[in-house]
N, C-alpha and C positions, 0 to 999 in steps of 0.2 A: 528668775524662776527659783523658788525656794526648794529646800530639801525634799519635802513631801511631794511637791509637784514633779520634781525631777524623777523620783521613784515611780510615780504613777505613769509618767510618759515612757520611762524605760520598759515597764511592764507592758504597756500598750504596744510598743515596738516589738517586744518578744512574742506577744500574742499574734500580731500580724505576721511575723517571720515564721512562726510555727504553722501558720495557716497558708504558707507558700505565697504570701503577699510581700515579697522581699523588697521591692522598690518603695512601697508605702512605709515599711518598717524603717528603711534607710532614711527616708525623709523625716520621720518622727525623731529618730536618733540624732540626725544632723541638727535639728531645731534645738534639742536638748543641749548639744555641744555648744551651739552658738549662744544660748540664753542662760544656761545654768551657772550659778555662782558657787555651787557646791563641788569642791575638788573631788571628794569621794564618788559623787554621782557622775562627774565627768570621767573619772577613771573607769567606772563600770560601763558607761556608755561607749567609751573607746574600745573596751574589751568586746562588746557586742558588735561594733563596726569591724573590728579585726577578724572575728570569727566569720561574720557574714561575707566579707570580701575574700577570705581564704576559700570558703566553699564555692564562691562564684568564679574563683580563679583570677581575681583581680589582685594579683600579688604585689604590684607596685603601690596600689592604694593601701593594701594591708600593711606594707612597710611604712608608709607615710603616717598612718594612725599609730603604729607601734612606736615611732620616734616621738610623737606628741605625747603618748602615754608615759614614756620615760620621764619627760619633763613634769608631767602631772604627778608622777610617783615621787619625784624629788621634792616637789612642793609639799606633798603630804608627809615627807620625812618618816616613812614607815618601811622597814626592810622587806615586809611581806609584799607590799605593793611594788617595790623596786624589783624583787625577784620575779614576780609575775610579768612585769613589763619587759624585763630582759629575756624571759622565756619567749614572749611574743615576738621580740626582735629576732631571736634565734630562729624561731619557726618561719618568720617572714623570709629570712635569708635562705633557710633550707628550701622553701618553695621556689625561690628564685635561683636555686642551684649554686648559691654562694657558700660552698661547704666549709671553707676555712673560717669565714666570718661566723657561721653557725656554731662551729666548735668553740671559737673564742668566746662568744656570748654565753654558751652553755657553761663553760668553765667559770665565767663571772658569776653565774647563778649559783653554781655549786660551792663557790668560795664565800658566798654571803651567809652571815650568821643571823638568820631570821628566827621566827618562832616555829611552832609545829606546822602552821599553814605552809610556810616556805619549804619545810622538810617534806611535806606531802607532794609538793610540786617536783621534787627531785626525780621521781619516776618518769615524769613527762620530759624533764630535762635530759635524762639518760636516753630516752627513746629518740628525741630529736638529734642528740649527738650521735647515736648509733646510725640513724638514717644518713647523717652527713658523712660519717666514716665509710658507710656502704657506697655512697655516691663517689667517694674517692678510691673505692676498691681496697680499703684498708680493712681486710676481713677480720683479723684477730681482734682489733679494737672495736669494730662494729659489733661482733658477737659478745664481747665483754660488756658493752653498753646495754645491749638488748637483755642480757641475763640480769644485769643490775636493775633494769626497768621492771623486769618480771618479778624480781624479789620485792621491790617496792610495791608492786601491784598486789602480790600475795600478802605482804605484811599489813597493808592498809585495806585489804579486802576490796580493792578497786577493780571491779570487773570490766569497766569500760577501758581502762588502761591496759588490762590484760588482753582484751580483744585486739586493741591497736598493736600491741607488741607481737601478738601471734601473727598478725598480717605482715608485719615487718620481717619476722623470722621466716615466714613463707617466702617472701621476696628474697631474703638472704640465701636460703637453701636452693631456690630456683636458679640463682645466679651461679652458685658453685656446683650445680647439677647433682644434688641429692634430692631426686624428685619425690621420693616417699615422704621425706620431711617437708618438702615444699607443699605437699598436699595435706599432711597431718596438721600443720599449724593453722592454716586458714579453716580447716574443718573444725578444729578446736575453737576458733573464733566464732564460727557459725553456731556451734553448740552453746557458747556463752550468750550469744544474741537470743537464741531460742529459750534458754533457761532464765536469763535475767533481764532481757532487753525490752520488756513490755513498754516501758516509758521512755526508751532511748530513741534518738533520731534514727531514721531508716538508713542513714549513711553507713552505720556499722554493719547492717545486713548487706548492703550493696558492696562495701569494701571486702567483706569476707568472701562473697560470691565471686567477685572479680579475681581475687588471688587463687581461689579454687579453680576458676576457669583457666588461668595461666598454667597451673600445675597439671590439670587434666590434659591440656594441649601438649605439654612437654611429654606426658606419659603416653600420648597417642590416642587418648580417649576423647576423640573429637566431638562426638555427640554430647557427652557430659559437659565438655568445655563450652559448647554452644549454648546449652541450657542455662548454665551458671552465668555466662556473659550476658545473655538476653535478660535475665532477671536483674542483674546489676545495672544494665543500660536503662531498663524501664524505670528504676528508682532514680537514676541520675537525670533522666529527662524530666520526670515529675518534679524534681527539686532544683532544676536549673544548675546542676553540679557539672560545670564545664570540664574541670580537670578529670573527673571520672568518665565523662563521655569520651574524652580523647583517649583514655586508656582502654576503654571498652572497644572503641573503633579499631585501635591498634591490635587488640586481641582477636577481634573478628577477622581482620586482615590476615593475621598470622594463622588462624584456623583454616582460612581459604587457601593460603599458601601451602599449608601442610597437606591439603587435599589436591595440590598441584593445580588449583583453580586460580591462576594468576590474574585473569581478566576481572574476576570478582574482587580479588585482593587489592589491586591497584587503587580503585576509587576510595576504598576504605582507608588505605594508607594516606591518600591525599586529604581526606576529611580530618583524619587524626592529626596530620601535619599542620593543617590550617589552625586547629584549636591550640595545639602545642605551641605554635609560633605566637598566636594571640596572647596566651597566658604567660609565656616565657619559660615553659618547661623544656630546657635544653637537654636534660637527661632523657626525657621522653622522645625528643627529636632524634637523638642518636639511635634509639631503639627502632623508630620508624624507618630511618635511613638504612639500618641493617636489614630490615625486612624487605625494603624496596630493592636493595642490592641483591638479595637472594632471589627475588622474583626475576630480575634482569638476568641473573645467572641461569635460572631454569630455562629462560627463553634464549640462552646463549648470546645475549647482547652484552658482551664483556666490556666494551668501551663505556656503555651507559652505566654498567655496574661500577666501574672505576670512578665515574663522575660522582655517583652517590657516596662512594667511599671517601672521596676527597672532602666532601661537605661534612660527613660524619667525623672524619679525623680532626678537622679544624675545631669542631665543637668539643670533642673528647679531650683534645690537648688543652683547650681553654678552661675546661672544668677540672682537669686533672683526673678524669675517669679512666683509670688504667685498664680495667676489664674491657671497656669499649675499644680501646686501642688494640688490646690483644686480639679481640674478635676480628677487628679490621685487618690486622696483619695476617691472620689466619685465612681470611677471604682473599686477600691479595696474593697470598702464596698459591692458593688454588687457581686463581685467574692466570697468574704468570706461568704456572706449570702448564696449563692448557695452551697458553700462547707460545710456550717454548722460549720465554725470555729469562735465561738462566741468571743473569746478573741481578735483575730485579727480584727474582725468586729468592736468591741467597740473602739479599738485603732484608727481606721480610721474615725469613726463617730466623735470622740473627735477632731481629727486633722482637719477634714473638717470644723467643727464649729469654730475652732480657726482661720482658714483661712478667713472665712466669716467675723468674728469680725475684724480681722486685716485689711482687705480691705474695711471695712464698706459697705459690699455688702448686705445691707438690707434697707428697706424703713423706714425712721425716723418717719413715721406717723402710718403705720399699723404694723410695726415690722417684716413683712414677708421678706424673702430673695429676692434679685434681682439677675438675671442671672441664675436662676434655670430653667425658661421656658420663652417663648416669651411673652413679656409684653411691653406695651407702657409706656415710661418713659419721665419725664420732668425735666430739670435742672433749678435751680433757679440761679440768678445772681452770687451767691457765688460758683457755679459749683457743689454743692451737688445735687444729683438727687433722685427723688421719683417716685412712680407709678403715672401716669397721673390721674388715677381715684381717688386716695387719695387726690391729690391737688384739683381736681374738687369738690370732696365731702366735704372736710374739709376747703378748702381755706387756706391761710396762711398770717400771719402778720410777715413776716420774716422767716428765716430758723430754724426749730426745731433742726437740727444737730448743727448749729452754736451756738444756745442758750445753748445747753448742754455743748459744748466745752468751753463756756465762764464762766461757773460756776466753781468756785475754788473748788478743791478737799475737802478742809476743811469744806465746807458748804454743801456737798452732803449728 
């Protein structure tokens, strides 16, 4: 298969894919991969296969094609191709919750001295790295990466990237419980979709609606949460987007749990868990198990709640997800207090505070914890964040956290 024929077949596959005929598109692209002698064409078709498998939640296949793409990029001896293939390798590992590998591959991308094309990918690299740091609950570094990605998006007038970063920032603020910002950023993403997204994939609309649903639920606006989640789920079902279907099912279950409708929540958690297991989203599984635990606690089935916690703890420890561990210690504390088991209660109180210290989840001005309840937060240029009211009350001549870190241990 020559260069021109390769191009035609790739375009044919893209047309089928955009018409929701995904399996037909995959067959066309696989034939190109088998028969084409054109390395640049093979590289491009591998990119199509990586994107398609990512959206279907076939992350192991995504990783397999990303590894083949690296070899093709080396054959082409072009730094731009190599940067793009390492980014795809980073993204594959991010989807599989291999966060340390993601960070390592992202750093490789940023160290490559390519042309302008490579530099334009740096925003996407920073976004992927930010998502990985967020998965590890390294909040300052995550925020630093998201802000870099946002700067790249603004400098290159890349509205799609800006939309994706806004969704990640929504997720970031939802985790540390500044629910106003958790809603603001996905609303901004939805605005970008409305203003610029005429020719975009519907996944951008679905993604912004999902993150809005999460924020609305946290704010107690359950009817708004349900509306956004239904719209997101509709698009996810139309496009066979399994990862988003799993997240929407989790959000539906959380909404029902917030309404104390445990009997409706349980089957949705089960459905979400089934897809999360199938696609390998271990971070999502932790969220599902946290929701299931809370349902058992509503029903006063404390031993069943502890069983769910045990499964979630194993996953959180395996991933290095410190926020997940903190939430689990908090739930254990409540369970053992109810059971009157003082020794176990003390163990989890100690572990909870260790997690808070490790993640620096406290305000460097008032000393109170961050992420315990809904609070307005403000980040300084160094990406350390504080209670907004503390900054307004005390003002700041530089970051108190950075000042503390710069003092040598011998002088403390």
